[in-house]
Steps between C-alpha positions, in 0.01 A plus 500: 500500500627840404498764780431771245166680439326372188572687182236678290365318201389704200326357209425675164536535136702703257373853463119576487426597139438212277196508268397119538473566882192713413329164408663277762569734817362851484114525540309705255501859616855514635659768289881469391581779743375296788650161396802528742240585792321186410824293514578645833163387627565127403854425475805610729759590246591572142818513302546814293654427153477858379821593708694252284432685172524866622511747771190598684391823667501551878138597472419158340649321789316714744174441321543120497590508867177688589282248294586186712440414866756467786700180464495489123836479336633619155789295363692696242678348190850670482570704194626308191763770465648351819471136413512469124854590446837330412656575819274526810787653707455824295133545604567740780359805349192325370437339839527855654257647246260210573489540890483885469195500264258535779440140623535623861148658446373137541604523875403183685331356208839458310585136477813333343681614189536216250810549288424251215794411296496421126458140420845505322685644799754238621620485855818683562596517870698819480237676284203389714691587826558852368141540387360385838734769666322767294154426661431753774363399837307814541358796293421824679483301824256225368628151512547322162484117443643359203451171299688388202343274234765321291361299216808322369579156621865592580359675826463140643828548669577497872713808457185699400321373831791629690499838328132576546512381859790736588311774324188451677309472168230253419487282184165478308345155492363463152225227461546496123501261209767717338751601765687331788362524859825534694326344799815493736578861430137609547482294828800670654373861453402748765144502358327297235390627157327252273353561150256242398480450126322170448138597489274307254217681310282201516485507885290782632722562799819458278659226706370167630381503850774272615774721356355809664501296833866418443576875459303595795682236722833641386398856560386409851842329561700800368302732708548291821878534447446863557532611135271708308350333192390647156324278249388647170303322218681625203455407122397143425120526436501852627126537483488260782754668722245689726287182556820307587617768750162514679491123516840495672402778729195285595722216580726723724 
């Protein structure tokens, strides 16, 4: 038994604006301007992908913050200008630009930042160590938590586990038909960040009930170890993501 207090568990989807969700998730009468508010009423987190593609305004982060309840968390995708480059060790200026764009406006609703690497990026211990050293612990006094999502099999290396453990950075666990999961590295992290990408369109809740039960059991075990847990239903049969998230929340 762990003597630590249980960690928080946040379950959600990617973003909140996706037209098919107007058929499978949002009731008639919910305007696009109120979609995030509806997400906040039914889920406990979301991963913002827009931050991967471009800089957002402080006012946007503040608006998003005010549309969701206490306890809701926004995970952010780190900028592609930081992660889609030949040498990650040279991303310092881009990392600074990312954390200074106004993310602190999210306040206590700011969840982890996911630095998703290109699928072609291979593991180089020195390069990854230098990149991890660029990730700040705080921005304007607000604590930041970082996760890295490698997608090349070469990261299945004990040296990578050692690097992220020393840096205090989590490793994203991908439940994906396309990318490796890096279970050992993800299990070693200070918090758990899972991206579930195996939803099936023919199943109304995306995942079979037994698989959702499996993820619920894992989430509870991670939480009991004192770690916060973020689980996002991403891609796969994306139209089923909200139903999958709500079904998992029901099991928790």
